[in-house]
NUNU-281747 format. One line per 3 residues: number of its first residue (from 1); their letters; for each residue x, y, z of C-alpha. Coordinates in Angstrom, 1 decimal, decimal comma, always signed. Layout:
BEGIN
NUM = a = X Y Z | ...
***
This chain:
BEGIN
1 = xxx = +148,7 +9,2 -19,7 | +152,5 +9,5 -19,1 | +153,6 +13,1 -19,9
4 = xxx = +154,3 +12,6 -23,4 | +156,9 +14,9 -25,4 | +155,8 +16,6 -28,5
7 = xxx = +158,1 +18,5 -30,6 | +155,7 +21,0 -33,1 | +157,0 +23,0 -35,8
10 = xxx = +155,3 +26,3 -37,3 | +153,9 +27,0 -33,6 | +154,0 +31,1 -33,9
13 = xxx = +151,0 +31,5 -36,1 | +147,8 +29,9 -37,7 | +147,0 +26,4 -37,1
16 = xxx = +150,4 +25,7 -35,4 | +149,7 +28,1 -32,7 | +146,3 +26,8 -32,1
19 = xxx = +147,6 +23,1 -31,9 | +150,6 +23,9 -29,8 | +148,5 +25,7 -27,3
22 = xxx = +146,0 +23,0 -27,3 | +148,6 +20,2 -26,6 | +150,2 +22,3 -23,8
25 = xxx = +146,8 +22,6 -22,0 | +146,2 +19,0 -22,3 | +149,1 +17,9 -20,3
28 = xxx = +151,5 +17,3 -23,0 | +155,1 +18,6 -22,7 | +155,5 +20,6 -25,6
31 = xxx = +158,5 +22,1 -27,3 | +157,5 +24,4 -29,9 | +159,4 +25,8 -32,7
34 = xxx = +159,1 +28,6 -34,8 | +161,4 +30,9 -36,6 | +160,2 +34,1 -34,5
37 = xxx = +161,0 +32,2 -31,2 | +164,7 +33,2 -31,7 | +163,5 +37,0 -31,3
40 = xxx = +161,7 +36,5 -27,8 | +158,0 +35,2 -28,9 | +156,7 +32,3 -27,1
43 = xxx = +153,8 +30,1 -27,0 | +151,8 +29,6 -23,6 | +151,9 +26,1 -22,1
46 = xxx = +154,8 +25,5 -24,1 | +158,7 +25,7 -24,2 | +159,8 +27,7 -27,5
49 = xxx = +162,8 +27,4 -29,6 | +164,0 +29,0 -32,6 | +163,7 +27,0 -35,6
52 = xxx = +163,7 +27,5 -39,4 | +162,5 +24,4 -41,3 | +164,4 +25,4 -44,2
55 = xxx = +167,8 +25,4 -42,7 | +169,7 +22,2 -41,7 | +171,9 +24,0 -39,3
58 = xxx = +168,8 +25,5 -37,6 | +166,8 +22,0 -37,4 | +169,9 +20,5 -35,9
61 = xxx = +170,5 +23,1 -33,4 | +166,5 +22,9 -32,4 | +167,1 +18,8 -32,0
64 = xxx = +169,9 +19,0 -29,8 | +168,4 +21,7 -27,6 | +165,2 +19,8 -27,4
67 = xxx = +166,7 +16,8 -26,4 | +168,5 +18,8 -23,7 | +165,0 +20,2 -22,7
70 = xxx = +162,8 +17,0 -22,9 | +164,7 +13,8 -24,2 | +163,5 +12,2 -27,2
73 = xxx = +160,0 +13,1 -28,7 | +157,1 +10,7 -28,2 | +155,3 +12,6 -31,0
76 = xxx = +156,4 +15,1 -33,7 | +153,7 +17,5 -35,4 | +154,9 +19,2 -38,4
79 = xxx = +152,7 +22,4 -38,9 | +155,3 +24,6 -40,6 | +153,7 +26,0 -44,0
82 = xxx = +153,4 +29,2 -46,2 | +151,5 +30,0 -49,4 | +152,3 +32,0 -52,5
85 = xxx = +149,1 +33,0 -54,2 | +149,6 +33,0 -58,2 | +149,0 +31,8 -61,6
88 = xxx = +150,9 +28,7 -62,5 | +152,3 +30,4 -65,5 | +153,6 +33,4 -63,7
91 = xxx = +155,1 +31,9 -60,4 | +158,8 +32,5 -60,1 | +160,8 +29,3 -59,8
94 = xxx = +162,4 +30,6 -56,5 | +158,7 +31,0 -55,3 | +157,8 +27,5 -56,0
97 = xxx = +161,1 +26,1 -54,5 | +160,7 +28,4 -51,3 | +157,1 +27,0 -50,9
100 = xxx = +158,2 +23,0 -51,5 | +161,2 +23,8 -49,2 | +159,2 +25,1 -46,4
103 = xxx = +156,1 +22,9 -46,6 | +157,4 +19,6 -47,8 | +161,1 +19,2 -47,4
106 = xxx = +161,0 +21,1 -44,0 | +159,0 +18,2 -43,1 | +161,1 +15,8 -44,3
109 = xxx = +164,0 +17,6 -42,4 | +162,4 +17,1 -39,0 | +161,1 +13,5 -39,8
112 = xxx = +164,5 +12,2 -40,6 | +165,8 +13,7 -37,8 | +163,1 +12,2 -35,2
115 = xxx = +163,1 +8,7 -36,8 | +166,3 +7,5 -35,2 | +165,1 +8,5 -31,8
118 = xxx = +161,9 +7,1 -32,2 | +163,0 +3,8 -33,4 | +165,4 +3,7 -30,1
121 = xxx = +162,3 +3,9 -28,1 | +160,2 +1,5 -30,4 | +157,7 +3,6 -30,8
124 = xxx = +156,3 +7,0 -31,8 | +153,9 +9,3 -33,6 | +154,3 +11,4 -36,6
127 = xxx = +151,7 +14,1 -37,3 | +152,1 +15,7 -40,9 | +149,7 +18,7 -41,7
130 = xxx = +148,6 +18,2 -45,2 | +145,3 +20,1 -46,3 | +142,0 +19,7 -48,3
133 = xxx = +144,6 +20,9 -51,0 | +146,4 +18,0 -50,6 | +143,7 +16,0 -52,5
136 = xxx = +142,3 +18,7 -54,8 | +143,6 +21,7 -56,5 | +141,8 +25,2 -56,7
139 = xxx = +143,0 +28,1 -59,0 | +146,0 +30,3 -57,9 | +147,4 +27,8 -55,1
142 = xxx = +149,5 +25,9 -57,3 | +152,5 +25,9 -55,3 | +150,9 +25,3 -51,8
145 = xxx = +148,7 +22,3 -53,5 | +151,8 +20,7 -55,2 | +153,7 +20,9 -51,6
148 = xxx = +150,6 +19,3 -50,2 | +150,2 +16,6 -52,6 | +154,1 +15,7 -52,0
151 = xxx = +153,1 +15,5 -48,3 | +150,3 +13,3 -48,8 | +152,3 +10,6 -51,0
154 = xxx = +155,7 +10,7 -49,0 | +153,4 +10,3 -45,7 | +151,7 +7,1 -47,2
157 = xxx = +155,2 +6,0 -48,1 | +156,4 +6,8 -44,7 | +153,7 +4,8 -42,8
160 = xxx = +154,5 +1,6 -44,4 | +158,4 +1,8 -43,7 | +158,2 +2,7 -40,3
163 = xxx = +155,2 +0,4 -39,0 | +157,7 -2,4 -38,0 | +159,4 +0,1 -35,7
166 = xxx = +156,0 +0,9 -33,5 | +155,9 +4,3 -35,5 | +152,4 +5,5 -36,3
169 = xxx = +152,1 +8,2 -39,1 | +149,0 +10,5 -39,2 | +148,1 +13,0 -41,9
172 = xxx = +145,8 +16,0 -40,9 | +143,8 +17,4 -43,9 | +142,3 +20,8 -42,3
175 = xxx = +139,7 +22,7 -44,8 | +139,6 +26,6 -44,0 | +139,8 +28,1 -40,8
178 = xxx = +139,8 +31,4 -39,3 | +143,6 +31,1 -38,0 | +144,7 +34,6 -39,1
181 = xxx = +146,9 +33,0 -41,7 | +145,3 +35,5 -44,4 | +147,3 +38,5 -43,0
184 = xxx = +150,4 +36,5 -44,0 | +149,7 +35,3 -47,6 | +152,1 +36,5 -50,2
187 = xxx = +151,1 +37,1 -53,7 | +153,7 +36,1 -56,4 | +156,0 +38,4 -57,8
190 = xxx = +154,8 +37,5 -61,3 | +151,3 +38,6 -60,6 | +151,4 +42,0 -62,1
193 = xxx = +148,8 +44,7 -63,1 | +149,1 +43,4 -66,9 | +148,7 +39,9 -66,2
196 = xxx = +146,2 +38,0 -68,2 | +145,1 +36,3 -65,2 | +144,3 +39,6 -63,1
199 = xxx = +140,7 +39,7 -63,2 | +140,2 +35,9 -62,3 | +143,3 +36,2 -59,8
202 = xxx = +141,5 +39,1 -57,8 | +138,1 +37,3 -57,7 | +139,4 +34,0 -57,0
205 = xxx = +141,6 +35,2 -54,1 | +138,6 +37,1 -52,9 | +136,7 +33,8 -52,5
208 = xxx = +139,9 +32,3 -50,7 | +139,9 +35,1 -48,2 | +136,0 +34,9 -47,7
211 = xxx = +136,2 +31,1 -47,1 | +139,0 +31,6 -44,5 | +137,4 +34,4 -42,6
214 = xxx = +134,2 +32,1 -42,6 | +136,1 +29,2 -41,9 | +135,9 +26,6 -38,7
217 = xxx = +137,2 +27,5 -35,1 | +141,0 +26,8 -35,0 | +141,0 +26,3 -31,3
220 = xxx = +138,4 +23,3 -31,8 | +140,7 +22,1 -34,5 | +143,7 +21,9 -31,5
223 = xxx = +141,2 +20,4 -29,1 | +140,7 +17,4 -31,6 | +144,4 +16,8 -32,4
226 = xxx = +145,1 +16,8 -28,6 | +142,4 +14,2 -27,9 | +143,5 +12,2 -30,9
229 = xxx = +147,1 +12,0 -29,6 | +146,0 +10,6 -26,4 | +144,7 +7,6 -28,1
232 = xxx = +147,2 +4,5 -28,2 | +146,2 +4,1 -32,0 | +145,9 +7,3 -34,2
235 = xxx = +144,2 +7,1 -37,4 | +145,8 +7,4 -40,7 | +144,2 +10,6 -41,7
238 = xxx = +142,5 +13,2 -39,6 | +140,3 +15,3 -42,3 | +138,8 +18,4 -40,4
241 = xxx = +136,8 +20,5 -42,5 | +133,3 +21,7 -43,0 | +130,7 +19,4 -44,8
244 = xxx = +130,9 +21,3 -48,0 | +134,6 +20,8 -48,4 | +134,5 +17,1 -47,3
247 = xxx = +131,9 +17,1 -50,0 | +134,4 +18,4 -52,5 | +136,9 +15,8 -51,9
250 = xxx = +134,1 +12,8 -52,6 | +133,2 +14,9 -55,9 | +136,8 +15,3 -57,0
253 = xxx = +137,2 +11,1 -56,6 | +133,7 +10,5 -58,0 | +132,8 +12,9 -60,9
256 = xxx = +134,6 +12,8 -64,4 | +137,3 +15,5 -64,3 | +135,4 +17,8 -66,8
259 = xxx = +132,3 +17,6 -64,3 | +134,5 +18,6 -61,3 | +136,5 +21,4 -63,1
262 = xxx = +133,1 +23,1 -63,9 | +131,8 +22,8 -60,4 | +135,1 +24,3 -58,6
265 = xxx = +136,2 +26,5 -61,6 | +132,4 +28,2 -61,2 | +132,9 +28,4 -57,6
268 = xxx = +136,2 +30,6 -57,6 | +134,6 +32,9 -60,3 | +131,9 +34,4 -58,0
271 = xxx = +132,9 +37,4 -56,2 | +131,8 +37,3 -52,3 | +132,7 +40,9 -51,8
274 = xxx = +136,0 +43,2 -50,7 | +139,0 +41,2 -51,1 | +141,3 +41,9 -48,0
277 = xxx = +144,2 +39,8 -49,5 | +144,4 +42,8 -52,2 | +145,6 +45,0 -49,3
280 = xxx = +147,8 +42,8 -47,2 | +151,0 +43,0 -49,2 | +153,5 +40,2 -49,3
283 = xxx = +154,2 +38,9 -45,8 | +154,8 +35,7 -45,2 | +154,4 +33,3 -42,2
***
């Protein structure tokens, strides 16, 4: 394999960090972007540049510097993301906008910059991180789920449009992974102690924290993506999740809505022990 150039976003933490590391270790020429990289932080086996995907000027500066370092990319991997936990009723509008701007519009900004470069080469691969939540919803992740549904639909349209130019698009749909991302999960400012959703919120986010803490190995996810990107043809979707989460997607499509709602609603009402998300403040990735 020729040394392929990969530009990857959101690579300072979470699944983006594990994916960037794996790609670098597999011999890809990785230009890793994240906001914290402008402050001296870096990823081993990669060249790290500051990048805020919500800022057009930052995206343009990243592209210009990356072109100087590596030339045009063969592969773009969009991993940048954030989550704000809260009830749909009590989200602040600016919180929803921030999630959409980071998770969805951040991908759009990067895609629009690299497509002319890939069309000039007559080939390219675009990898968009979605989620199991891009296929179904769970309580108190409304903004995140909306952003991932947007990524799913946009990526399907994109794949149809760029195929004539030799460009492939792959959606990565991870389930819960032990990526350390729980430490950066914000709570909506609207979720106060008097919220009518408070008891359900505490129980539901406790289940979310438990599932992440007992999730899959993020290094294995990075390795799988690196192996897939070595192929000449990549799949349209790469679902990397435990059996029960993969089954949930199937049941979501097969069961009547009331039946699936009963199952998923019951699951997030069962406490699984102390909720670490209650103690981690409001930092974001």
